[in-house]
C-alpha positions in Angstrom: -105.4 31.0 -163.5 -106.7 30.3 -167.0 -104.8 26.6 -167.3 -106.0 26.2 -163.3 -109.7 26.7 -164.1 -109.4 24.8 -167.8 -108.2 22.4 -165.6 -111.1 21.7 -162.9 -113.5 22.0 -165.4 -112.1 18.9 -166.8 -111.8 17.2 -163.5 -115.3 18.4 -162.7 -116.9 18.3 -165.9 -118.4 21.8 -166.5 -118.4 23.1 -169.4 -116.7 25.7 -171.2 -117.0 28.2 -173.9 -112.9 28.1 -174.3 -110.2 26.1 -174.4 -106.7 25.5 -173.7 -105.4 26.8 -177.5 -107.4 30.2 -177.0 -105.1 30.2 -173.5 -102.3 30.5 -175.6 -103.4 33.0 -178.5 -104.4 35.4 -175.2 -101.4 35.0 -173.7 -99.5 35.6 -177.0 -101.2 39.4 -177.4 -100.6 41.2 -174.3 -98.1 43.2 -173.6 -97.0 43.6 -170.3 -96.7 47.8 -168.7 -94.9 48.3 -165.4 -96.6 51.2 -163.1 -96.5 54.9 -163.9 -94.8 53.7 -167.3 -96.6 56.5 -170.2 -96.9 55.2 -173.4 -99.0 56.8 -175.9 -101.4 56.3 -178.8 -101.3 58.8 -181.3 -102.5 61.8 -179.1 -104.0 59.8 -176.4 -101.5 59.0 -173.2 -101.7 56.8 -170.7 -100.4 54.9 -168.0 -101.5 52.0 -165.4 -101.6 53.0 -161.5 -101.7 50.8 -158.5 -105.5 50.2 -157.8 -105.2 48.6 -154.6 -106.9 45.6 -154.7 -104.6 43.0 -154.8 -100.9 42.9 -156.6 -101.0 44.1 -160.4 -104.2 45.5 -160.2 -104.4 49.2 -162.1 -105.9 51.6 -162.7 -105.6 53.1 -166.5 -105.5 57.3 -165.7 -105.5 58.7 -169.5 -104.6 61.8 -171.1 -106.3 63.6 -173.9 -105.8 66.4 -176.0 -109.0 67.3 -173.9 -109.3 65.8 -171.0 -108.1 63.9 -168.5 -109.7 60.5 -167.5 -109.3 57.4 -165.3 -110.9 54.7 -164.5 -110.3 52.4 -161.7 -111.5 49.2 -162.3 -111.7 47.3 -159.0 -109.9 49.2 -156.3 -109.4 50.3 -153.1 -107.9 52.7 -150.7 -107.3 51.5 -147.7 -104.0 49.5 -147.4 -103.7 45.2 -147.0 -101.6 43.6 -146.0 -100.4 43.2 -149.5 -100.4 46.2 -151.5 -100.9 49.5 -150.9 -104.2 51.3 -151.3 -104.8 53.4 -154.1 -104.4 56.7 -154.8 -106.4 60.0 -156.6 -105.9 62.1 -159.6 -106.9 65.0 -160.6 -109.0 64.6 -163.6 -112.5 65.2 -165.4 -113.8 61.9 -165.5 -113.6 59.3 -163.3 -115.2 56.0 -164.2 -115.9 54.0 -160.6 -116.7 50.6 -159.5 -119.9 50.8 -157.3 -119.5 47.3 -155.8 -120.2 49.0 -152.5 -122.2 51.6 -152.8 -124.6 52.3 -149.9 -122.4 50.3 -147.7 -119.3 50.6 -145.7 -116.5 48.5 -144.0 -116.6 48.3 -140.2 -113.1 49.4 -139.5 -110.4 47.2 -140.4 -108.2 46.6 -137.6 -111.5 46.0 -135.3 -112.6 43.3 -138.3 -108.6 41.8 -138.2 -108.8 42.3 -133.9 -111.9 40.2 -134.4 -111.5 37.2 -136.8 -107.8 37.0 -135.0 -109.7 36.9 -131.8 -112.1 34.1 -133.2 -108.7 31.9 -134.1 -107.7 31.6 -130.2 -111.4 30.5 -129.4 -111.2 28.1 -131.3 -107.8 26.5 -131.2 -108.0 26.9 -127.2 -110.4 24.2 -127.0 -109.1 22.2 -129.3 -110.5 22.9 -132.8 -109.3 23.6 -136.1 -110.2 26.5 -138.3 -111.1 26.3 -141.7 -110.7 29.3 -143.3 -111.8 29.3 -147.0 -110.0 32.5 -149.4 -109.8 33.5 -152.6 -106.6 32.4 -154.6 -105.6 35.3 -155.0 -105.1 38.4 -152.7 -107.2 37.0 -149.8 -105.1 33.8 -149.1 -102.2 35.7 -148.6 -103.4 38.0 -147.0 -104.8 36.1 -143.9 -101.5 34.3 -144.0 -99.7 37.8 -143.3 -102.4 38.4 -141.0 -101.9 35.3 -138.8 -98.1 35.2 -138.7 -97.9 39.1 -137.6 -100.1 38.4 -135.2 -97.6 36.5 -133.3 -99.8 33.7 -131.7 -98.2 30.2 -132.5 -100.2 28.8 -134.8 -99.7 25.2 -136.8 -101.0 26.5 -140.1 -101.8 25.3 -143.3 -102.0 26.3 -146.6 -103.3 24.3 -149.3 -104.5 25.7 -153.1 -103.8 27.9 -155.4 -102.6 30.3 -153.1 -100.1 28.7 -152.7 -99.0 28.8 -155.8 -99.5 32.6 -156.2 -97.8 33.8 -153.3 -94.8 32.7 -155.0 -95.2 34.3 -157.8 -95.8 37.8 -156.7 -92.7 37.0 -154.5 -90.9 37.0 -158.2 -92.3 40.4 -158.4 -91.8 42.4 -155.2 -92.4 45.9 -156.8 -96.0 45.0 -156.5 -95.9 44.4 -153.2 -96.0 46.5 -150.5 -93.3 44.5 -147.8 -92.5 41.4 -149.8 -90.8 40.5 -147.0 -93.4 40.1 -144.6 -95.1 37.9 -147.4 -92.0 35.4 -147.9 -91.0 35.3 -144.0 -95.0 34.8 -143.8 -95.1 31.9 -146.5 -91.8 29.8 -144.7 -93.3 30.1 -141.3 -96.9 28.0 -142.7 -96.7 24.8 -143.6 -97.7 23.9 -147.7 -100.0 20.9 -148.9 -98.4 19.7 -151.3 -99.3 16.0 -150.8 -102.1 13.6 -150.1 -100.0 12.9 -146.6 -99.6 16.7 -146.3 -103.4 16.8 -145.7 -104.3 14.2 -144.2 -101.4 15.7 -141.9 -103.2 19.1 -142.2 -106.5 17.3 -140.5 -104.8 18.0 -137.0 -103.9 21.7 -137.9 -104.8 25.1 -135.7 -105.7 26.3 -138.9 -106.1 25.8 -143.3 -106.1 28.2 -145.3 -107.6 26.8 -148.7 -109.5 28.0 -151.7 -111.8 28.1 -153.0 -112.9 30.9 -150.7 -116.9 30.3 -151.6 -116.7 26.7 -151.5 -117.7 25.7 -154.4 -115.0 23.5 -155.4 -111.7 22.8 -154.8 -109.3 21.3 -151.3 -111.7 23.5 -148.7 -114.4 20.8 -149.7 -112.7 17.6 -148.8 -111.5 19.5 -145.6 -114.7 20.2 -144.9 -116.0 16.8 -145.2 -113.2 15.6 -142.5 -113.6 18.5 -140.3 -117.5 18.5 -139.8 -118.4 16.0 -137.9 -116.3 17.7 -135.0 -118.1 20.7 -132.9 -114.9 22.1 -131.8 -114.3 22.9 -135.4 -114.8 26.4 -137.0 -115.3 27.5 -140.4 -114.5 31.1 -140.8 -115.3 32.8 -144.2 -113.5 35.4 -145.0 -114.9 37.2 -148.8 -118.1 37.7 -149.9 -120.2 34.8 -151.0 -121.7 35.1 -153.5 -126.0 33.8 -154.1 -125.8 30.0 -155.8 -122.4 29.7 -154.0 -121.8 27.1 -151.5 -120.7 29.4 -148.6 -124.0 31.1 -149.6 -125.8 27.4 -148.6 -124.0 27.6 -145.6 -124.4 30.8 -144.3 -128.4 30.6 -145.1 -129.3 26.9 -144.6 -126.6 25.6 -142.9 -126.2 22.9 -145.1 -123.6 22.4 -148.4 -123.4 19.8 -151.1 -120.1 17.5 -150.7 -119.0 15.3 -153.0 -122.8 16.1 -154.9 -124.7 15.2 -151.9 -126.1 17.8 -149.9 -125.1 17.2 -145.9 -125.8 19.7 -142.7 -122.9 21.4 -141.8 -123.2 21.6 -137.6 -119.9 23.5 -137.4 -120.0 27.0 -135.9 -119.7 29.7 -138.8 -118.3 33.3 -138.8 -117.9 36.0 -141.5 -115.5 38.4 -142.3 -115.1 41.9 -143.7 -111.8 41.5 -145.3 -113.2 43.0 -149.0 -110.7 44.6 -150.7 -113.0 47.4 -152.1 -113.9 50.9 -151.3 -116.5 51.3 -149.2 -118.9 53.3 -149.9 -117.4 56.7 -147.9 -113.9 55.5 -149.6 -115.8 56.1 -152.9 -117.3 59.3 -152.1 -113.8 60.5 -150.6 -112.4 59.7 -153.9 -114.0 61.0 -156.5 -113.5 64.5 -154.1 -109.8 63.8 -154.4 -109.9 63.4 -157.9 -111.9 66.7 -158.5 -113.8 64.9 -161.6 -117.3 67.0 -163.1 -118.0 63.7 -164.5 -118.3 60.6 -162.6 -119.5 57.2 -164.1 -120.4 54.8 -161.8 -120.1 51.3 -162.9 -120.9 47.6 -161.6 -122.9 48.3 -158.4 -125.8 47.0 -158.4 -129.0 49.0 -159.5 -131.6 48.5 -156.6 -129.0 48.6 -153.2 -125.4 50.0 -154.4 -126.2 52.6 -157.2 -129.0 55.2 -155.6 -127.3 55.9 -152.7 -124.1 56.1 -154.1 -125.7 58.0 -156.9 -127.0 60.4 -154.6 -123.9 61.0 -152.8 -121.9 62.1 -155.2 -124.1 64.3 -157.1 -125.1 65.8 -153.5 -121.2 66.2 -153.5 -121.8 68.5 -156.9 -120.8 65.8 -159.1 -123.0 65.3 -162.6 -123.0 61.1 -162.4 -123.6 58.9 -165.4 -125.1 55.5 -165.1 -124.3 53.7 -168.5 -126.3 50.6 -169.6 -124.8 47.6 -171.5 -125.7 47.7 -175.2 -125.9 52.1 -175.1 -123.5 54.5 -176.0 -123.3 58.5 -174.6 -121.5 61.0 -175.3 -120.8 63.3 -172.1 -120.4 67.3 -172.7 -119.1 69.8 -170.5 
């Protein structure tokens, strides 16, 4: 992904604070470890555990002579198409992401069915569903969901998600079902050339990067599909402030190759996040039996306050660190 980021930066002319040599140097410093492999560092022991976010996403479980610590990283306790959800581990200090503090996700099965129903509706009227999706995890989740639906769909997959799907299959132990991913990938048509891309314009569904409509093949498809009102855009992920997807949702417009244009298509957004929602975070902390909970990656105005309140009501001592400040946790 670093290489892809570097390539795109060269094509689109935006500066990076690093170059290709830094990628090579960073990769040479990596040491890979499998899940549940116990590693000793002086008198500390640690291991990586599945975080349930995307394949390979890991929580870090550390045991010191005096404390048991768990860092969740990005995590989700719910199963996705790709991976099983994270499991709690008893600890004294829990570092937990609070991305969705104060917000719960809709029931996953209902949201998935809403997506399938929307696809069916658009296809039945002769339209194409453009599905912008993140390359790492979301593309494959959506592809597997469509395949499992049993619908007779002409589905095309484009962008970096194709490469990552194949990479996942080289590491089946990190997947919930490598067989299901392999079947879904074989079922879809892979776009690998300009002629393939033109053929995809007649598809029922196009799954492609970028998930926030900030570049990649999704912009090419949007430019060619935007004049047919039978078509629709199905957003499958968070749309950050300043992103193309956010502009589309808020203003019905998108910048395409340097020109802002109106997009007169129906646009839907689906809650397919693989971050734990508020209730999952609270339940996870309770099951970990953590005395101390350190909340990070949480909006300080909207996510953090309700999450802190709920954790404290559950009996945890909650800490909210500030960048650049040091903390000492005393039992």
